[in-house]
C-alpha angles and dihedrals in degrees: 000000000000126000117264091194135042115293115244096203143024137235144195133202092219137051118256112267093186128045089233089065095047115117115251137226132167147151100215091271110045122035135186136199108206119202097182101208108157092210100039108018114187126192113183112206124212136175130195092235095058105109119146118239116219104177124247097107090159088068092051095079123094113266115264099236105134095106091055095048099089091053091050091050091051092052096047093048089049090058103261095143095186097047095107091062087077094048096104140095090238099253119145121248111286121194119213117258108288124245114234142178122259103220142297127261107226119205110181123185132184112268112260140158118272143157143205099041116186134160124191144165123218109213093196094056103025090232123141114200131189121183140174126169104322095338119102132173122190125186134179136157111230117234089191101048102022095233136123109238125196128173122189121189134178142138105279092352115209122181145142116233128199141153110233127190093189102113127142113290096012106158115247093228096065113129100226123190127178129201126192123177130173113230131190091257100034130300147312120226128185135179123194121191114188116198117238118266101016151047097264117112144157123226130193121203123195126186113201116201109193123197113205128339125058134298121210129185113241100169128253083025143015136247122223121197133189094354127152096213142001118202115195125193118187138182134175126211130189110211149143122250116002126334120233094245092175091056092047091050092050091054092048092048090053089054091047089062088073091060129220096294094048092051092045092051093056091046093051092057089066105028103039093045091055096043096051097053094093128030136178125207117183097179090250127181107276091220091058091046088060095055123108112258095250091056094043089055089064089064103067094171094055117115085209088065092053090047092053095043090050090052093043092048092054090046096049093043092052092044093051095048126082122078086024135001119258120299124218085279095037105233096321143086135144094197133069090214096068115180113259088002092288084270134160103261102199103183092076119333102063095050092045091052093050095039094111097049100100099038095039090053097242104141087164088071095047091047090053090052090047090052091055093047099046094044090056101043093103089057090047088057089053090053093052093047099043100040103031105018092234142125118247129040142310119189125219125241093227133029136170091216093261107061121049092185120122107239104125106092141111141182092273094043107032091181091163088073093062110110100170095075100096094051092043092053094043094051095079090049091052091048090051091052092049093055088056099038096235136093129232105228090212091060092047090051092054089045089056090051089051089055090049089054091055092046090059098035101047097074103124112096131182128215091273092056094253117144118222134209105234124195095027131176131194109203116270104340138083134206115273090239103034143043131272099272108065142143132282103355109195092237092052092049093049092047094049093049092046095046094047095046096042092047089050090054091059102033106053093177089069099027100106094049096045095045091050090052092049090051091056094060115106118262121245115276126229110214131217090273091059090251131129102262118237088221120038092201110104116251098029108118124211124249102208106185100081136121095225123078096192093142090064093062087114089064099041129050092357123065094220094108119038139144093251106051103020107028095161093053089043090056090049091048090050090051089051089052091051091053095046113109126212093238104188097357094251108181093228090057093056094048093043085054090052093050092053092044090053091054088051091050095242103145093174093056091047090053092047093052091047090048092054091055098041092045097040099074094246098145130081122214086262087063088239110128142233131231095233134031120279091039093289114165117004107252136156099215098100096038094051098037099049096078089056091055092051092050095045092054089055107032132017130172148176126185088274106025137061120193120191124196095352096160112012110168115230091234090070103060096162138024150115132242116191135187100020115160120218133205089237089065102255127119112223135207111189127189128177132182138209091251090068100256128120140184129205122194112202123197106187121200094193138034117250146119116256134190103244117205122187137151086260095058146287139266146116121307124193115217124193122201111255095010115112116223125199117206120195117200144147129256094225107143115253122231111274102256118348114089118262118269111276124241101032108137121236095193103241112205129197 
């Protein structure tokens, strides 16, 4: 029997041989990578707090450069294009503390014949299941109880169980200690790994509840023979000194009394509810929907693949978000040498990964991002004071989740010069608030501090009274004819204008002053190629072949440049997008390209960017993605960003505008998207058919008039809180950039 509806999960007919192919589960704190081998089952355990200290805390403060800033500004404004290369305190490049796995749970069984092997992960429940003959292993990570739960069953189950820290890249100086204790109902296992050179450690505690059979200590593990079931509950703690293992075990044993089904039931109330809020059906072939993920990945043009990657992206994004938002690797790694430290790279990757949170109705993701931001605001103040000599805040380009200080920078990547970071990181929080019609006072407070930063920083004025952003940095590019630190990068200008004007909207006591300052910033420049220039300062030439699209911040995620209000700038932005090269084929570059193209109503360019990712072998069998083609470097950017692209090509919104089907690729002639949240306060269900008709059902939560834009036409639409509206339209593709003709009816129905 083949599925008649999209599949909310994936499966494989073989165990995972590589950790990259292991199925994933998580609750935003703990994560697991599940291999599913019935003879040598491996479950790698991770936790968001596990970052490896390496000493050198004195170098993890922002550089004290404020006194030297005026001289640097003088030199840059005088035309010394390499002056910023000397704006440093001379320290070598320091990476942020690297993310690492805790350990693996090893379950070894005697080799025996079997048949019918299958492993699968259910996105709606968060359960991974592996089965062969009468052996079954189930694993989930409880969002309700913050515990990893595994149940293994078989007829006369025999296995050896141990916690093992020996994973690739584990440093030789770890102080490892094992504990194994026999208990009346099974056993207690613990593993402590103390980092070299200090008192900081991480400890994992596993309670094994064994039903039937016998349990024998085989330090550092246990052996179970002839049992009917083994239930394992595991937690990881990062701590100083020694952990109270007895207390941890007592808490786990109390949870174990509820059994697997009781624990799963509590977890489902949180996880399944969140996962099911938004769904995408692309009318895919039922036979393709039934394929294992690895085989489906060989069919890059299949709508079934997009359906499954949309579902997997939502699942992985939700599972990685809680205590913190997703890292470069989400919440998962099987290697201590994680690429780019497994950090939060905030100048592109983090916002791309969380781009769907507001529209895809995942407040859990936005709340995790907010937790990271608000926890680090004191460090952001240090950055502003020490580097720029200002009040307010300046966000770093990289963080390990603990420190928000700017200390990761070099001559080639002078990330400490980036001033757009606070606005960029606050934008998703503002979008989230707009979908719900209420403001988080914490976000508004940080927004005010961002405006204060610009008040103090924007001191350089030309003869026309314009203020200039100097030094200015466009992540992670440089002008073709100048060095990395320059003047008036487009992203910095857009961020400053947005932060000042948005802060003014919510802080009337400062509104006049902040709006006046925003109005004095230079406008964007259109270069000789007809493209939006990456640097507005005259004489700085564009370098087009680059993975980042920082200069198009005004298009996405901001609303500063759009085809409706600023058509000339939109054309220039589109020309800049046309000229942008793929550089090293980083996945985040392709999907960032697609998000900008969707805002500019270029369905063909959206389809091309998606095709490069789907056809470039970026996805592992786990449906987690890689940074480069051919599954090179485990990285969550593509997996987590893809749902945002699919939503943006179907539904876009601002507080006063709703855009339906702005960039529908021709290869997706029919489908249905349900549950999308909009910034104008209406939930939207959108369905379109191969005959060119479409229907949108709007459920507004507040009363207002919006500017409705569809392929059928444009005009005002009045929405009343609590009153459902049905909009009938066509899927006819709009012209690429000019706004649709006014006055064409779209046949609203009550």
